[in-house]
N, C-alpha and C positions, 0 to 999 in steps of 0.2 A: 770629416777625416778625408785626407787626400787619398787618391787610388794607390799611390806608390808607397804609402805607409803600411798597407796591408801585406806587402811583399818582404817587409823587413823582418829579419830573424828575431824572435822574442829573447830577451835576456833574462835568465832566471836569477832569483835571489834565494839563498839557502841559509838556514840557521840550524845548528845542532842543539837539541834541547836534552837535559838529562836531570834525573832525580839522584840526589846523593842518598845512599842507603843509611838508615838511622843506625843500625847495628850490623856489624859483619864479623865473622869469625876470623881469628888472627892466631898466629903462632903454630907451634908444631902440633898437628892433629886438630887445628882449630879450637883448642881448649880455651883460649882467651877471647874476649869480646871487645872490639873497638867501636866507638861511636863516630860516625862521619869520617872525614878525612883531615888531613893536616891543614888543609885551607878552607874547608867548608863544614858547617855543622850539619848533623844528620837531618835529613828531610828537606834540605835546601834544594830548589830548582834552579838550574843554571842554563844560560842561552850562551852559545858560542857562535857569533856571526863572522863569516869570512869574507874574504875578497878573492874573487876569481883571478888566477894567475895565468896569463897567456904564455904559451910555449912556442 
């Protein structure tokens, strides 16, 4: 490792992780039950990786 490499700022990598609920209340007063979402089945684990945008 060169001495000038330790002075460089580190670049972070991030990822958002989420679990889709198996069942959730829906409708007026939460009287109905829905399973998952329109795009994912209940119990699915999703990862969303992003790219840093410089401003």
